[in-house]
KEDRENZA-561490 format. One line per field, with one value per residue (C-alpha): x, y, z; residue in one letter. Coordinates in steps of 0.25 Angstrom, whole numbers. Example, Ala and Ser with C-alpha at 12.3 -4.5 7.8 and 13.67 -1.06 7.14 Angstrom:
BEGIN
X: 49 | 55 $
Y: -18 | -4 $
Z: 31 | 29 $
type: A | S $
//
This chain:
BEGIN
X: 380 | 364 | 360 | 347 | 350 | 343 | 331 | 327 | 314 | 306 | 310 | 308 | 293 | 292 | 297 | 286 | 275 | 280 | 280 | 266 | 263 | 272 | 265 | 253 | 259 | 260 | 248 | 242 | 253 | 260 | 273 | 287 | 291 | 280 | 282 | 297 | 290 | 281 | 293 | 301 | 288 | 289 | 303 | 298 | 286 | 293 | 305 | 294 | 290 | 303 | 306 | 295 | 300 | 313 | 321 | 334 | 341 | 329 | 326 | 340 | 340 | 327 | 331 | 344 | 336 | 326 | 336 | 342 | 328 | 325 | 339 | 335 | 320 | 324 | 335 | 324 | 314 | 322 | 328 | 315 | 305 | 301 | 301 | 291 | 294 | 308 | 303 | 294 | 303 | 315 | 307 | 300 | 314 | 317 | 306 | 312 | 299 | 295 | 285 | 277 | 274 | 264 | 264 | 279 | 276 | 267 | 270 | 283 | 281 | 282 | 294 | 302 | 296 | 302 | 316 | 316 | 311 | 323 | 331 | 329 | 328 | 313 | 308 | 309 | 303 | 293 | 287 | 276 | 278 | 286 | 299 | 306 | 297 | 300 | 316 | 316 | 308 | 317 | 330 | 342 | 330 | 324 | 334 | 332 | 316 | 309 | 299 | 288 | 281 | 266 | 265 | 277 | 278 | 284 | 275 | 263 | 254 | 257 | 252 | 240 | 236 | 237 | 228 | 218 | 217 | 216 | 204 | 197 | 186 | 182 | 182 | 197 | 202 | 215 | 216 | 210 | 221 | 232 | 226 | 225 | 241 | 243 | 238 | 252 | 244 | 238 | 250 | 257 | 246 | 248 | 264 | 262 | 252 | 261 | 272 | 282 | 280 | 276 | 267 | 262 | 262 | 254 | 244 | 253 | 246 | 232 | 222 | 219 | 209 | 218 | 230 | 221 | 211 | 222 | 226 | 213 | 210 | 225 | 232 | 218 | 216 | 220 | 206 | 196 | 200 | 210 | 211 | 222 | 228 | 238 | 250 | 253 | 269 | 273 | 273 | 260 | 253 | 249 | 260 | 273 | 268 | 262 | 248 | 237 | 224 | 216 | 207 | 209 | 210 | 203 | 193 | 180 | 170 | 174 | 166 | 168 | 174 | 184 | 188 | 192 | 200 | 206 | 211 | 216 | 223 | 230 | 234 | 241 | 247 | 251 | 258 | 265 | 271 | 277 | 269 | 266 | 254 | 242 | 230 | 218 | 208 | 194 | 191 | 177 | 170 | 165 | 173 | 167 | 153 | 153 | 144 | 137 | 134 | 136 | 151 | 155 | 149 | 157 | 169 | 165 | 162 | 176 | 183 | 176 | 180 | 193 | 196 | 188 | 200 | 211 | 209 | 224 | 224 | 221 | 210 | 199 | 186 | 178 | 185 | 187 | 203 | 206 | 202 | 210 | 222 | 222 | 221 | 213 | 203 | 202 | 199 | 187 | 182 | 184 | 186 | 186 | 196 | 211 | 220 | 234 | 238 | 234 | 228 | 238 | 229 | 215 | 205 | 196 | 181 | 181 | 190 | 185 | 189 | 202 | 206 | 203 | 210 | 223 | 224 | 221 | 231 | 241 | 241 | 237 | 247 | 258 | 261 | 264 | 251 | 256 | 246 | 234 | 243 | 234 | 230 | 225 | 230 | 238 | 249 | 252 | 246 | 247 | 242 | 248 | 240 | 241 | 248 | 259 | 274 | 285 | 289 | 273 | 277 | 289 | 282 | 270 | 280 | 286 | 274 | 270 | 283 | 279 | 266 | 271 | 277 $
Y: 160 | 159 | 162 | 169 | 181 | 179 | 188 | 193 | 189 | 202 | 201 | 187 | 189 | 200 | 189 | 179 | 191 | 193 | 178 | 178 | 188 | 183 | 169 | 174 | 175 | 158 | 156 | 145 | 136 | 128 | 124 | 127 | 135 | 144 | 145 | 149 | 159 | 165 | 167 | 175 | 182 | 186 | 191 | 200 | 205 | 209 | 215 | 224 | 226 | 230 | 239 | 247 | 248 | 252 | 242 | 240 | 230 | 220 | 222 | 220 | 207 | 201 | 204 | 197 | 185 | 188 | 184 | 173 | 166 | 170 | 163 | 150 | 150 | 152 | 139 | 130 | 134 | 132 | 117 | 112 | 115 | 104 | 109 | 102 | 107 | 103 | 90 | 87 | 91 | 82 | 70 | 72 | 74 | 59 | 55 | 59 | 60 | 65 | 77 | 83 | 98 | 100 | 116 | 119 | 124 | 135 | 137 | 145 | 140 | 126 | 129 | 137 | 125 | 113 | 122 | 119 | 105 | 102 | 111 | 102 | 89 | 87 | 79 | 75 | 85 | 84 | 96 | 95 | 107 | 113 | 109 | 121 | 130 | 122 | 121 | 138 | 138 | 128 | 131 | 121 | 114 | 110 | 98 | 95 | 91 | 82 | 90 | 85 | 92 | 86 | 89 | 82 | 70 | 56 | 48 | 57 | 46 | 37 | 48 | 51 | 35 | 35 | 46 | 40 | 27 | 34 | 43 | 35 | 31 | 45 | 46 | 52 | 48 | 48 | 61 | 68 | 61 | 67 | 81 | 80 | 77 | 90 | 97 | 96 | 93 | 80 | 76 | 78 | 67 | 58 | 60 | 56 | 45 | 37 | 38 | 47 | 56 | 55 | 68 | 82 | 95 | 105 | 116 | 130 | 134 | 127 | 124 | 111 | 107 | 106 | 100 | 89 | 85 | 77 | 71 | 66 | 61 | 54 | 52 | 50 | 45 | 36 | 35 | 43 | 56 | 66 | 78 | 89 | 96 | 108 | 108 | 120 | 122 | 135 | 140 | 146 | 151 | 136 | 127 | 126 | 113 | 111 | 106 | 101 | 106 | 99 | 98 | 111 | 107 | 95 | 89 | 101 | 97 | 83 | 74 | 70 | 56 | 64 | 74 | 63 | 56 | 71 | 71 | 57 | 60 | 74 | 65 | 57 | 67 | 75 | 61 | 60 | 75 | 70 | 79 | 75 | 76 | 76 | 84 | 84 | 94 | 93 | 108 | 115 | 126 | 118 | 113 | 100 | 102 | 117 | 118 | 108 | 108 | 98 | 102 | 102 | 87 | 82 | 87 | 80 | 67 | 69 | 70 | 58 | 50 | 53 | 51 | 37 | 33 | 41 | 39 | 43 | 55 | 70 | 75 | 85 | 90 | 97 | 108 | 122 | 126 | 135 | 123 | 114 | 121 | 130 | 122 | 136 | 135 | 120 | 121 | 129 | 123 | 108 | 105 | 93 | 90 | 90 | 99 | 92 | 101 | 109 | 101 | 101 | 94 | 101 | 95 | 105 | 103 | 107 | 114 | 127 | 128 | 121 | 129 | 143 | 138 | 132 | 146 | 155 | 147 | 147 | 162 | 167 | 158 | 161 | 144 | 136 | 127 | 115 | 109 | 105 | 91 | 81 | 68 | 54 | 56 | 43 | 51 | 65 | 76 | 90 | 104 | 116 | 129 | 138 | 150 | 139 | 143 | 135 | 131 | 125 | 118 | 112 | 107 | 101 | 95 | 87 | 83 | 77 | 69 | 65 | 59 | 51 | 42 $
Z: -292 | -294 | -307 | -303 | -293 | -280 | -278 | -265 | -258 | -260 | -276 | -277 | -271 | -283 | -293 | -289 | -291 | -304 | -308 | -303 | -312 | -324 | -322 | -327 | -341 | -340 | -329 | -339 | -340 | -326 | -335 | -327 | -340 | -337 | -323 | -326 | -337 | -326 | -317 | -328 | -331 | -317 | -317 | -328 | -320 | -308 | -315 | -321 | -308 | -301 | -314 | -309 | -296 | -300 | -293 | -301 | -292 | -293 | -306 | -309 | -301 | -307 | -322 | -321 | -316 | -326 | -336 | -330 | -329 | -342 | -347 | -340 | -342 | -357 | -357 | -350 | -359 | -370 | -368 | -360 | -371 | -380 | -394 | -400 | -414 | -414 | -408 | -419 | -430 | -424 | -424 | -438 | -443 | -439 | -448 | -461 | -467 | -480 | -481 | -493 | -493 | -506 | -504 | -507 | -520 | -514 | -500 | -495 | -481 | -485 | -493 | -480 | -471 | -481 | -480 | -466 | -466 | -474 | -466 | -454 | -462 | -455 | -467 | -482 | -490 | -502 | -509 | -520 | -531 | -542 | -541 | -547 | -538 | -527 | -531 | -532 | -518 | -510 | -516 | -509 | -502 | -515 | -516 | -502 | -505 | -514 | -524 | -531 | -541 | -542 | -557 | -560 | -550 | -556 | -548 | -550 | -558 | -546 | -536 | -543 | -544 | -530 | -528 | -537 | -531 | -517 | -522 | -533 | -524 | -522 | -538 | -540 | -555 | -558 | -566 | -555 | -545 | -554 | -555 | -539 | -537 | -545 | -531 | -522 | -510 | -516 | -523 | -510 | -503 | -515 | -513 | -498 | -500 | -511 | -499 | -504 | -494 | -478 | -476 | -481 | -475 | -482 | -482 | -478 | -491 | -493 | -485 | -476 | -484 | -496 | -489 | -482 | -494 | -501 | -489 | -485 | -498 | -501 | -487 | -480 | -466 | -457 | -448 | -456 | -448 | -452 | -442 | -438 | -428 | -425 | -417 | -409 | -404 | -397 | -383 | -378 | -365 | -362 | -366 | -373 | -379 | -391 | -394 | -404 | -409 | -419 | -428 | -433 | -448 | -453 | -446 | -446 | -434 | -430 | -422 | -408 | -412 | -422 | -412 | -403 | -415 | -417 | -403 | -403 | -416 | -411 | -397 | -407 | -414 | -401 | -397 | -410 | -410 | -396 | -388 | -373 | -364 | -373 | -368 | -377 | -376 | -385 | -385 | -386 | -381 | -369 | -357 | -351 | -353 | -351 | -365 | -372 | -388 | -398 | -401 | -386 | -386 | -396 | -391 | -378 | -385 | -392 | -379 | -372 | -384 | -384 | -369 | -370 | -382 | -374 | -361 | -357 | -364 | -356 | -364 | -360 | -367 | -370 | -366 | -369 | -374 | -361 | -352 | -358 | -357 | -345 | -331 | -324 | -334 | -334 | -319 | -322 | -334 | -330 | -316 | -315 | -325 | -320 | -329 | -330 | -342 | -356 | -366 | -379 | -390 | -393 | -399 | -407 | -410 | -423 | -434 | -431 | -417 | -423 | -434 | -427 | -413 | -419 | -427 | -414 | -407 | -417 | -419 | -406 | -399 | -408 | -408 | -421 | -426 | -433 | -442 | -446 | -442 | -448 | -441 | -448 | -461 | -467 | -469 | -464 | -472 | -463 | -465 | -462 | -458 | -469 | -460 | -456 | -454 | -460 | -445 | -444 | -458 | -452 | -440 | -448 | -456 | -444 | -437 | -451 | -451 | -438 | -443 | -453 | -442 $
type: M | S | L | I | T | P | V | D | E | K | S | F | V | K | I | K | K | G | K | R | E | G | S | K | I | F | A | Q | T | K | T | P | F | N | E | T | C | A | Y | F | A | G | F | I | T | I | N | M | I | I | T | R | K | N | K | P | K | I | K | D | L | L | F | K | N | F | L | V | C | L | T | I | L | F | I | I | S | Y | Y | M | R | V | D | I | E | K | E | L | I | Q | R | A | K | V | L | N | K | T | I | V | F | P | E | A | D | F | S | D | R | I | I | I | A | V | K | N | I | I | D | I | N | L | A | K | V | V | L | I | G | N | K | E | S | L | K | E | K | L | G | A | Y | Y | Q | K | V | K | V | V | D | Q | T | N | Y | E | N | F | S | F | L | A | N | K | V | Y | L | V | R | K | E | K | G | L | S | L | N | E | A | E | K | L | L | L | D | P | I | Y | F | A | N | A | Y | V | L | C | G | Y | A | D | G | I | V | C | G | A | E | V | A | T | A | K | T | L | R | P | A | L | Q | L | I | K | S | K | K | G | L | V | S | S | Y | F | L | F | V | G | K | N | S | V | T | D | N | A | F | L | M | G | D | C | G | V | V | E | N | P | S | A | V | Q | E | C | L | I | A | E | S | M | L | N | E | F | Q | M | L | G | L | K | N | P | K | I | A | F | L | S | Y | S | T | L | N | S | A | N | S | G | S | T | Q | K | V | K | D | A | T | N | L | F | K | Q | N | N | Q | N | V | D | A | V | G | E | V | Q | F | D | A | S | I | N | K | D | V | A | K | V | K | M | P | N | I | Q | F | L | K | P | A | N | I | F | V | M | P | N | I | D | A | G | N | I | C | Y | K | M | V | Q | Y | F | G | N | L | K | A | I | G | P | I | T | M | G | F | N | K | P | V | N | D | L | S | R | G | C | T | P | D | E | I | I | L | L | T | A | I | T | C | L | Q | C | Q $
//
């Protein structure tokens, strides 16, 4: 016996019509999953049409088929979908890294996230702050973390001397180094610098500058450029896959060379995250010479430099956002370039565009925005958005662990 009841030819033609109507909802993508969704939408559309015409037999038949298809669709999508969030957490757990949270004493979201991090055994946790205060907030979890009070730490003098040695050429005295370490964020950076932990997650309650300034002074960069990106996860109208956007938080107005370096760093991060088939879009308000200015020229130069250094990587620029993700728009705006897939690494022309765009994508798209995730430090120090959720803190912790490799 067939799972799906056969439908007569006349009714099937109506379903095909409904499918065409329903497919408009999913017109921007060509994946098998969304093609199935189009048929699913078609069932709903034709069911509404038939209900209006009051044909109960066909309506009942279609409704039965609709329920069966919905069940099959759910099962297939559940098992075939790659869950990037679970995958990142599973990979991070194996590494058994130690992560410091300097805001635990004054952030309820950090406390919530830390409890979940302990429950899933994601990482070893070090909290900076008052032991009595944190004991009250953590309850039974207090025994499962390491709490370090920067005002009463047994190795405080060692850390202060390390900070002094790193910063003495900038005129910092030992006494000033000791005062700096009373700040939990500076203390966390010194703690990681001395090898007591592997990375830092911070920024739920403080601005990016306050999070990254201590890292720039103490942890320092590998190659002279520290930049950042956001990882976006969740279903959207273009793709079910994760994508990256940067720089949205560190480099204010990158030169062409810096923009190229940011793109190369994001490509490395894309691969480190386990994502596949990268396509990089160097974004601008112009697409392939549709406008000419100093800013568009910078993006063109960055694109050309990247292509020279990475000839086997799919990259396009300068390009407008719509042409980088939509095949029909791309045909109009860049007809001589073959469009194989939507971009999934977006390089922003400056921090204004990046910061505004990521917040719009996050809230209008209802996506999780993880970051700013920094690139280029000698040890991972990652910044949270002050609008972050506990789930986003957990994901950034997993990524911080992966960056420790």
